[in-house]
TORVOLUM-314549 format. One record per atom (N, C-alpha, C): x, y, z. Coordinates in steps of 0.2 Angstrom, whole numbers, padded with zeros to 4 digits, always signed. Example, Ala and Ser with C-alpha at 12.3 -4.5 7.8 and 13.67 -1.06 7.14 Angstrom:
<sites>
+0066-0028+0039;+0062-0022+0039;+0066-0016+0039;+0064-0011+0035;+0068-0005+0036;+0064+0000+0039;
</sites>
This chain:
<sites>
+0151-0031-0015;+0145-0032-0011;+0142-0025-0010;+0135-0025-0011;+0131-0019-0010;+0130-0018-0003;+0130-0011-0001;+0128-0010+0006;+0121-0010+0007;+0118-0013+0012;+0111-0013+0014;+0108-0006+0015;+0103-0005+0011;+0100+0002+0012;+0095+0002+0018;+0095+0008+0021;+0090+0008+0027;+0083+0009+0024;+0078+0008+0028;+0071+0009+0026;+0069+0016+0027;+0067+0019+0022;+0064+0026+0023;+0057+0026+0025;+0053+0021+0023;+0046+0020+0025;+0044+0013+0026;+0041+0012+0032;+0038+0005+0034;+0032+0006+0037;+0027+0001+0035;+0020+0001+0037;+0019-0007+0039;+0016-0008+0045;+0015-0014+0048;+0008-0015+0050;+0004-0020+0048;-0003-0021+0050;-0007-0015+0049;-0007-0012+0044;-0010-0006+0042;-0018-0007+0041;-0022-0004+0045;-0029-0004+0043;-0032+0003+0043;-0037+0004+0039;-0041+0010+0039;-0048+0009+0037;-0052+0011+0042;-0060+0010+0041;-0063+0017+0040;-0067+0018+0035;-0071+0024+0034;-0078+0022+0037;-0080+0026+0042;-0087+0025+0045;-0092+0027+0041;-0097+0024+0041;-0103+0025+0036;-0110+0023+0039;-0115+0027+0038;-0121+0026+0040;-0125+0022+0035;-0122+0020+0030;-0126+0017+0025;-0128+0010+0027;-0133+0007+0024;-0135+0000+0026;-0130-0005+0026;-0125-0005+0021;-0120-0010+0021;-0114-0009+0026;-0115-0003+0030;-0110-0002+0035;-0104+0001+0033;-0099+0001+0038;-0092+0004+0037;-0088+0001+0031;-0084+0005+0028;-0080+0003+0022;-0073+0002+0025;-0070-0004+0024;-0063-0005+0026;-0059-0004+0020;-0055+0001+0020;-0051+0003+0014;-0044-0001+0014;-0041-0002+0020;-0034-0005+0021;-0035-0011+0025;-0032-0017+0024;-0034-0023+0028;-0027-0026+0030;-0024-0024+0035;-0018-0027+0038;-0012-0027+0033;-0011-0021+0030;-0006-0020+0025;+0001-0019+0028;+0006-0022+0024;+0013-0022+0026;+0017-0020+0020;+0021-0015+0021;+0025-0013+0015;+0032-0009+0018;+0037-0010+0015;+0043-0007+0017;+0047-0004+0010;+0049+0002+0010;+0052+0006+0005;+0059+0008+0007;+0064+0006+0004;+0071+0008+0006;+0073+0014+0003;+0078+0017+0006;+0081+0024+0004;+0083+0023-0004;+0081+0028-0008;+0083+0028-0015;+0080+0022-0019;+0074+0019-0017;+0070+0014-0021;+0064+0018-0024;+0063+0015-0030;+0057+0018-0033;+0052+0012-0034;+0046+0013-0031;+0041+0008-0031;+0034+0010-0033;+0031+0007-0038;+0024+0009-0040;+0019+0005-0037;+0013+0008-0036;+0007+0004-0033;+0002+0004-0039;+0000-0002-0041;-0004-0003-0046;-0010-0007-0044;-0016-0007-0048;-0022-0011-0046;-0028-0007-0048;-0034-0010-0047;-0040-0006-0050;-0042-0001-0045;-0046+0004-0048;-0049+0009-0044;-0053+0007-0038;-0053+0010-0033;-0056+0008-0027;-0053+0003-0023;-0047+0002-0024;-0043-0004-0020;-0040-0001-0014;-0040+0006-0013;-0037+0009-0007;-0030+0012-0008;-0029+0014-0014;-0022+0017-0016;-0021+0024-0013;-0026+0028-0014;-0026+0035-0011;-0026+0035-0004;-0030+0031-0001;-0030+0030+0007;-0023+0028+0009;-0020+0024+0006;-0013+0021+0008;-0008+0027+0008;-0008+0031+0002;-0003+0036+0002;-0004+0041+0008;-0010+0043+0010;-0012+0048+0015;-0010+0045+0022;-0011+0038+0023;-0009+0035+0029;-0001+0035+0030;+0002+0033+0024;+0009+0032+0024;+0013+0039+0025;+0010+0044+0022;+0013+0051+0023;+0011+0055+0029;+0007+0052+0034;+0005+0055+0040;+0000+0060+0039;-0004+0060+0033;-0009+0065+0032;-0016+0062+0035;-0016+0056+0036;-0022+0053+0039;-0020+0047+0044;-0023+0047+0050;-0021+0042+0055;-0025+0036+0053;-0021+0030+0053;-0024+0024+0051;-0028+0022+0057;-0033+0017+0056;-0037+0015+0061;-0033+0010+0066;-0028+0007+0063;-0024+0002+0067;-0017+0001+0063;-0012-0001+0066;-0006-0002+0063;-0001+0004+0064;+0005+0003+0062;+0011+0007+0063;+0014+0009+0057;+0016+0016+0056;+0020+0018+0050;+0026+0022+0053;+0032+0020+0050;+0038+0023+0052;+0041+0027+0046;+0043+0033+0047;+0045+0037+0042;+0052+0040+0044;+0057+0038+0040;+0064+0039+0042;+0066+0036+0048;+0063+0030+0050;+0065+0027+0056;+0061+0029+0062;+0057+0034+0061;+0053+0036+0067;+0046+0034+0067;+0043+0031+0072;+0036+0029+0072;+0032+0035+0073;+0028+0037+0068;+0024+0043+0067;+0018+0043+0073;+0016+0037+0075;+0011+0037+0080;+0013+0040+0087;+0020+0040+0088;+0023+0042+0094;+0025+0050+0094;+0024+0053+0088;+0026+0060+0088;+0020+0065+0089;+0022+0071+0092;+0017+0076+0093;+0015+0079+0086;+0010+0083+0086;+0008+0086+0080;+0014+0090+0077;+0017+0094+0081;+0023+0098+0078;+0029+0094+0076;+0030+0089+0079;+0036+0084+0077;+0034+0081+0071;+0028+0079+0070;+0026+0076+0064;+0026+0080+0058;+0024+0087+0059;+0025+0092+0053;+0032+0093+0052;+0037+0093+0057;+0044+0094+0055;+0047+0088+0051;+0045+0082+0053;+0047+0076+0050;+0045+0076+0043;+0039+0077+0042;+0036+0077+0035;+0040+0083+0031;+0041+0089+0033;+0044+0094+0029;+0051+0092+0028;+0055+0088+0032;+0062+0087+0031;+0062+0080+0027;+0057+0076+0026;+0058+0070+0023;+0054+0068+0017;+0048+0070+0017;+0043+0068+0012;+0040+0074+0008;+0038+0073+0002;+0034+0078-0002;+0028+0074-0005;+0023+0077-0007;+0017+0074-0010;+0015+0077-0016;+0013+0073-0021;+0010+0075-0027;+0003+0072-0028;-0002+0077-0027;-0009+0074-0027;-0012+0074-0034;-0017+0070-0035;-0020+0070-0041;-0023+0076-0043;-0026+0080-0038;-0029+0086-0040;-0025+0092-0039;-0019+0092-0038;-0014+0097-0037;-0014+0101-0031;-0020+0102-0028;-0020+0105-0021;-0016+0112-0021;-0017+0116-0026;-0014+0123-0026;-0018+0128-0022;-0014+0133-0019;-0018+0138-0016;-0020+0143-0021;-0027+0144-0021;-0030+0148-0026;-0028+0155-0026;-0026+0158-0020;-0025+0165-0020;-0017+0166-0021;-0013+0161-0023;-0006+0162-0025;-0005+0161-0032;+0000+0165-0035;+0002+0163-0042;+0007+0157-0041;+0009+0155-0047;+0013+0149-0048;+0020+0149-0044;+0024+0154-0044;+0030+0155-0041;+0029+0155-0033;+0024+0158-0031;+0023+0158-0024;+0020+0152-0021;+0016+0148-0025;+0014+0141-0023;+0020+0137-0022;+0024+0137-0027;+0030+0132-0027;+0035+0134-0021;+0035+0141-0020;+0040+0143-0015;+0037+0142-0008;+0031+0140-0007;+0027+0140-0001;+0031+0135+0004;+0032+0129+0002;+0035+0124+0007;+0042+0127+0010;+0046+0131+0006;+0052+0134+0009;+0051+0139+0014;+0045+0143+0012;+0044+0149+0017;+0041+0146+0023;+0038+0140+0023;+0036+0137+0030;+0042+0135+0034;+0047+0133+0030;+0054+0131+0034;+0058+0137+0036;+0055+0143+0035;+0059+0149+0037;+0064+0152+0032;+0064+0150+0026;+0068+0152+0020;+0065+0159+0018;+0070+0164+0017;+0068+0171+0015;+0064+0171+0008;+0060+0176+0007;+0056+0176+0001;+0061+0176-0006;+0066+0180-0006;+0071+0180-0011;+0073+0173-0013;+0077+0170-0009;+0080+0163-0011;+0075+0158-0012;+0069+0158-0009;+0064+0153-0010;+0061+0154-0017;+0060+0161-0019;+0057+0162-0026;+0062+0160-0031;+0068+0162-0030;+0073+0160-0035;+0073+0153-0036;+0073+0148-0031;+0073+0141-0032;+0067+0139-0035;+0061+0142-0034;+0055+0140-0037;+0055+0142-0044;+0058+0147-0046;+0058+0149-0053;+0062+0144-0057;+0068+0142-0054;+0072+0137-0057;+0068+0131-0059;+0064+0128-0054;+0061+0122-0055;+0055+0123-0060;+0052+0129-0060;+0047+0130-0065;+0050+0130-0072;+0056+0133-0072;+0059+0133-0079;+0061+0126-0081;+0063+0122-0077;+0065+0115-0078;+0059+0111-0081;+0053+0113-0079;+0047+0109-0081;+0043+0113-0086;+0046+0118-0089;+0043+0121-0095;+0037+0126-0093;+0038+0129-0087;+0033+0133-0084;+0036+0140-0083;+0042+0141-0085;+0045+0148-0084;+0041+0154-0085;+0037+0154-0091;+0033+0159-0093;+0027+0160-0090;+0025+0155-0086;+0019+0155-0082;+0020+0156-0074;+0025+0159-0073;+0027+0159-0065;+0022+0164-0062;+0019+0168-0065;+0014+0173-0061;+0007+0171-0063;+0006+0166-0066;-0001+0164-0068;-0004+0161-0061;-0011+0163-0061;-0015+0160-0055;-0018+0153-0057;-0019+0149-0052;-0021+0142-0053;-0027+0142-0058;-0032+0147-0057;-0038+0146-0061;-0037+0148-0068;-0031+0151-0070;-0029+0152-0077;-0025+0147-0080;-0023+0142-0076;-0019+0137-0079;-0023+0131-0081;-0020+0127-0086;-0023+0121-0088;-0022+0116-0083;-0025+0110-0083;-0024+0104-0079;-0017+0102-0079;-0014+0102-0085;-0007+0100-0085;-0002+0104-0082;-0004+0111-0083;+0001+0116-0080;+0000+0116-0073;-0006+0115-0070;-0007+0115-0063;-0003+0109-0060;-0003+0103-0063;+0001+0097-0061;+0008+0098-0061;+0011+0102-0066;+0018+0103-0066;+0020+0108-0061;+0016+0113-0059;+0017+0117-0054;+0017+0113-0047;+0012+0108-0046;+0012+0104-0040;+0018+0100-0040;+0021+0098-0045;+0027+0093-0045;+0033+0098-0043;+0033+0104-0046;+0039+0108-0044;+0038+0110-0036;+0032+0111-0034;+0032+0112-0026;+0034+0106-0022;+0033+0100-0025;+0035+0094-0021;+0042+0093-0021;+0046+0096-0026;+0053+0095-0027;+0057+0100-0023;+0054+0106-0021;+0058+0111-0019;+0061+0110-0013;+0059+0106-0008;+0062+0105-0002;+0068+0099-0002;+0069+0097-0008;+0074+0091-0009;+0072+0085-0004;+0066+0083-0005;+0064+0077-0001;+0068+0071-0002;+0068+0067+0003;+0071+0060+0003;+0066+0055+0000;+0059+0057+0000;+0054+0052-0002;+0049+0056-0005;+0046+0054-0011;+0041+0057-0014;+0035+0052-0015;+0029+0054-0012;+0023+0050-0013;+0019+0054-0018;+0017+0050-0023;+0013+0053-0028;+0007+0049-0031;+0001+0052-0032;-0005+0049-0034;-0006+0051-0041;-0005+0047-0046;-0005+0048-0053;-0002+0054-0055;+0005+0055-0054;+0009+0061-0055;+0009+0063-0062;+0007+0059-0067;+0007+0061-0074;+0000+0060-0077;-0005+0059-0073;-0011+0058-0076;-0014+0063-0080;-0013+0069-0078;-0016+0075-0082;-0011+0078-0087;-0005+0075-0088;+0000+0078-0093;-0001+0075-0100;+0001+0079-0105;+0002+0076-0111;+0008+0071-0112;+0008+0067-0117;+0014+0062-0117;+0021+0065-0117;+0022+0071-0120;+0029+0074-0120;+0031+0076-0113;+0026+0080-0110;+0027+0083-0103;+0028+0077-0098;+0024+0072-0099;+0024+0066-0095;+0031+0063-0095;+0034+0062-0101;+0041+0059-0101;+0046+0064-0098;+0045+0071-0099;+0050+0075-0096;+0050+0075-0088;+0044+0074-0086;+0043+0073-0078;+0046+0067-0076;+0045+0062-0080;+0049+0055-0078;+0056+0056-0079;+0059+0060-0083;+0066+0061-0084;+0068+0065-0078;+0065+0069-0076;+0067+0073-0070;+0067+0069-0064;+0062+0064-0063;+0061+0059-0057;+0067+0055-0058;+0069+0053-0064;+0075+0048-0065;+0081+0051-0063;+0082+0058-0064;+0088+0061-0062;+0089+0062-0054;+0083+0064-0051;+0083+0064-0044;+0084+0057-0041;+0081+0052-0044;+0082+0045-0041;+0090+0043-0042;+0093+0045-0048;+0099+0042-0049;+0105+0047-0046;+0104+0053-0046;+0109+0058-0043;+0108+0060-0036;+0102+0060-0034;+0100+0063-0027;+0098+0057-0022;+0097+0051-0025;+0095+0045-0021;+0088+0046-0018;+0084+0050-0022;+0077+0051-0019;+0073+0044-0020;+0069+0042-0015;+0064+0037-0015;+0058+0039-0018;+0054+0034-0021;+0047+0036-0024;+0043+0030-0022;+0036+0032-0021;+0031+0028-0021;+0025+0031-0025;+0024+0028-0031;+0020+0031-0036;+0014+0027-0037;+0008+0030-0036;+0002+0026-0038;+0000+0028-0045;-0001+0023-0049;-0001+0024-0056;-0005+0019-0060;-0008+0021-0066;-0011+0017-0071;-0007+0017-0077;-0001+0020-0077;+0003+0021-0083;+0009+0016-0083;+0009+0013-0089;+0015+0008-0089;+0021+0011-0089;+0022+0017-0092;+0028+0021-0092;+0031+0022-0085;+0026+0025-0081;+0028+0026-0074;+0030+0020-0070;+0026+0015-0071;+0028+0008-0068;+0035+0006-0070;+0036+0007-0076;+0043+0005-0079;+0048+0009-0076;+0047+0015-0074;+0052+0019-0071;+0054+0016-0064;+0050+0012-0061;+0051+0009-0054;+0054+0002-0054;+0058+0001-0049;+0061-0006-0049;+0057-0011-0048;+0051-0010-0044;+0046-0015-0043;+0039-0012-0043;+0034-0016-0044;+0027-0013-0043;+0023-0018-0038;+0019-0015-0034;+0015-0019-0029;+0008-0018-0031;+0005-0024-0032;-0002-0025-0034;-0007-0024-0028;-0011-0019-0027;-0015-0018-0022;-0023-0020-0024;-0026-0024-0020;-0033-0026-0021;-0036-0027-0014;-0042-0024-0014;-0046-0024-0008;-0042-0022-0002;-0038-0017-0002;-0034-0015+0004;-0028-0019+0006;-0026-0023+0002;-0020-0028+0004;-0016-0029-0002;-0009-0029-0001;-0005-0031-0007;-0005-0038-0008;-0007-0040-0014;-0007-0047-0016;-0001-0050-0020;+0002-0045-0023;+0007-0048-0028;+0012-0042-0029;+0018-0044-0032;+0024-0040-0034;+0025-0041-0041;+0027-0036-0045;+0029-0036-0052;+0036-0033-0053;+0039-0035-0058;+0046-0032-0060;+0045-0026-0065;+0050-0024-0068;+0050-0018-0072;+0046-0019-0079;+0044-0026-0080;+0041-0027-0086;+0033-0028-0085;+0031-0025-0080;+0024-0026-0078;+0019-0022-0084;+0014-0026-0086;+0009-0024-0090;+0003-0022-0086;+0002-0015-0086;-0004-0013-0082;-0010-0015-0084;-0011-0016-0091;-0017-0019-0093;-0019-0026-0092;-0013-0030-0091;-0014-0037-0089;-0009-0039-0084;-0010-0039-0078;-0006-0040-0072;-0004-0047-0071;-0008-0052-0075;-0007-0059-0073;+0000-0061-0076;+0003-0058-0081;+0009-0060-0084;+0015-0060-0080;+0016-0055-0075;+0022-0054-0072;+0021-0055-0064;+0015-0058-0062;+0013-0058-0055;+0017-0063-0051;+0020-0060-0045;+0023-0065-0040;+0019-0064-0034;+0015-0069-0032;+0011-0068-0026;+0015-0067-0019;+0012-0063-0015;+0015-0062-0009;+0012-0065-0003;+0016-0068+0002;+0013-0070+0008;+0017-0066+0014;+0013-0063+0018;+0015-0058+0023;+0018-0062+0029;+0020-0058+0034;+0023-0061+0040;+0018-0065+0044;+0012-0064+0043;+0007-0067+0047;+0004-0074+0043;+0008-0075+0037;+0006-0081+0033;+0000-0080+0029;-0002-0073+0028;-0008-0072+0024;-0007-0072+0016;-0011-0076+0013;-0010-0076+0005;-0017-0074+0002;-0017-0068-0001;-0023-0066-0005;-0023-0067-0012;-0027-0070-0015;-0027-0072-0022;-0031-0067-0026;-0028-0064-0032;-0031-0059-0036;-0037-0063-0039;-0043-0059-0041;-0049-0062-0044;-0048-0067-0049;-0043-0065-0054;-0042-0070-0060;-0039-0076-0058;-0035-0076-0053;-0032-0082-0050;-0037-0087-0046;-0041-0083-0042;-0046-0087-0039;-0051-0090-0043;-0053-0087-0049;-0057-0090-0054;-0054-0096-0057;-0048-0096-0058;-0045-0101-0062;-0045-0108-0057;-0045-0107-0051;-0045-0113-0046;-0052-0115-0044;-0057-0111-0047;-0064-0113-0046;-0067-0110-0040;-0064-0104-0038;-0067-0100-0033;-0065-0102-0026;-0068-0099-0021;-0066-0101-0014;-0068-0108-0012;-0065-0110-0007;-0066-0117-0004;-0061-0119+0001;-0061-0126+0002;-0057-0129+0006;-0051-0133+0002;-0045-0132+0005;-0039-0135+0001;-0035-0139+0006;-0032-0144+0003;-0027-0148+0007;-0020-0146+0004;-0015-0147+0008;-0008-0146+0006;-0004-0153+0006;-0005-0156+0000;-0002-0163+0000;+0006-0162-0001;+0008-0157-0003;+0016-0156-0005;+0018-0149-0003;+0022-0148+0002;+0024-0142+0004;+0032-0142+0005;+0036-0138+0002;+0043-0138+0002;+0045-0131+0004;+0051-0130+0004;+0054-0123+0006;+0052-0118+0000;+0052-0121-0006;+0051-0116-0012;+0044-0117-0016;+0040-0122-0013;+0034-0123-0017;+0028-0125-0012;+0022-0124-0015;+0016-0125-0011;+0011-0128-0016;+0008-0134-0015;+0003-0136-0019;-0003-0137-0015;-0009-0135-0019;-0015-0135-0016;-0020-0140-0020;-0024-0144-0016;-0028-0148-0019;-0035-0147-0016;-0040-0146-0020;-0047-0144-0017;-0050-0150-0014;-0053-0149-0008;-0056-0155-0005;-0063-0156-0009;-0064-0163-0010;-0070-0165-0014;-0076-0163-0011;-0081-0161-0015;-0088-0160-0012;-0091-0165-0008;-0089-0172-0010;-0092-0177-0006;-0089-0177+0001;-0083-0176+0001;-0080-0176+0008;-0082-0171+0012;-0083-0165+0009;-0086-0159+0013;-0093-0161+0016;-0097-0164+0011;-0104-0166+0014;-0103-0171+0019;-0099-0176+0019;-0098-0180+0025;-0096-0177+0031;-0091-0172+0030;-0089-0168+0036;-0095-0164+0039;-0099-0162+0035;-0104-0158+0038;-0110-0162+0041;-0112-0167+0038;-0118-0171+0040;-0116-0177+0045;-0109-0178+0046;-0107-0183+0050;-0110-0183+0057;-0112-0189+0060;-0115-0189+0067;-0110-0189+0072;-0111-0185+0078;-0107-0185+0084;-0110-0190+0089;-0106-0193+0093;-0109-0197+0098;-0104-0197+0104;-0106-0199+0110;-0102-0199+0116;-0096-0204+0115;-0090-0202+0117;-0084-0206+0117;-0085-0212+0121;-0082-0218+0118;-0082-0224+0121;-0077-0225+0127;-0072-0221+0126;-0066-0221+0131;-0064-0214+0133;-0063-0214+0139;-0060-0207+0142;-0053-0206+0139;-0052-0200+0136;-0046-0198+0133;-0041-0197+0139;-0043-0196+0145;-0038-0194+0150;-0035-0200+0154;-0040-0205+0156;-0038-0211+0159;-0039-0217+0156;-0042-0217+0150;-0044-0223+0146;-0049-0227+0149;-0053-0225+0154;-0059-0228+0156;-0064-0230+0151;-0066-0236+0151;-0071-0238+0146;-0078-0237+0148;-0082-0233+0144;-0089-0231+0147;-0094-0237+0145;-0092-0241+0141;-0097-0247+0139;-0103-0244+0135;-0109-0246+0137;-0115-0243+0134;-0118-0238+0138;-0115-0235+0144;-0118-0230+0148;-0119-0223+0145;-0123-0219+0147;-0124-0213+0145;-0121-0207+0150;-0116-0210+0154;-0113-0205+0159;-0110-0199+0155;-0110-0193+0158;-0107-0187+0155;-0101-0185+0158;-0099-0189+0163;-0092-0188+0167;-0089-0194+0169;-0083-0195+0168;-0079-0201+0169;-0079-0202+0177;-0081-0209+0178;-0082-0210+0186;-0075-0212+0189;-0070-0212+0184;-0063-0214+0187;-0059-0207+0188;-0059-0203+0184;-0055-0197+0184;-0059-0190+0185;-0065-0191+0183;-0070-0185+0184;-0070-0180+0178;-0066-0182+0172;-0066-0178+0166;-0073-0178+0163;-0074-0173+0159;-0081-0172+0155;-0080-0177+0149;-0085-0181+0148;-0085-0185+0142;-0086-0182+0136;-0081-0182+0131;-0082-0178+0125;-0086-0182+0120;-0088-0178+0115;-0092-0180+0109;-0087-0181+0103;-0088-0187+0099;-0083-0188+0094;-0087-0190+0088;-0083-0190+0082;-0087-0192+0076;-0089-0199+0076;-0095-0200+0074;-0097-0207+0074;-0094-0211+0068;
</sites>
């Protein structure tokens, strides 16, 4: 029997709204999102561009305060921490790999990679020694003293990955970590991730459009319009998510249908539930004729008081003469 793993990351009811002065108003990036990542688990986030993936990573990692909801990192609710406590928690628990690398322009590669250790008080010598070892492992050993402006996009990304790994994080949040890498380097990075995952029990949450990256993870979560709508296994096809999709219903009972599923059932509307069991849910669309009757049906004063059963006969009384209750309107 396997031991139950603790949650390294948990978000509940997460909303984030970007304020805008545009005519169409504010932009809701996250809509009541819930997610939990266990220690040592690798999870991919897949979905179309503009679905809220980058905003999600920033909120989960404490880089951006959500408009509403709670995020816990290592069992600690981040909303309850002071600024200093939050920084300490992030340094000890999580590392980030951004899509644009976010390197310090005035530092060479080895000092950029060593910087997180220097923030933790590690002396320059040991910090730079560990940084050099990581750069060597990523094929960047000969570029240790290169400045960011002199490195290719792929080299900058490898440097950023080395920087993320240097603090031995328990969780890595990454936005397209192999997006700017050539296929060979991409596989080398995934091999390094696999070693950390297997031997160091590091957890990963990876935003990706890459099938190889998704296949590295135990499961993939499909994000659309700021909400997780489905889960996929290791056989997920990024180009066609419909083949491995398992729809999700959250703790509030919310079910969001992906666009292709919504199209298959004829679009939005009203549905009855003629057959509901523990393991199945059948939907039947309410006919247009019935909807029309519901809409145009006439209302009239009730003939009998629902409180005391007094009969109103043909009177137009608005209040029951027996008990004083207001006379309701009912479907004619």
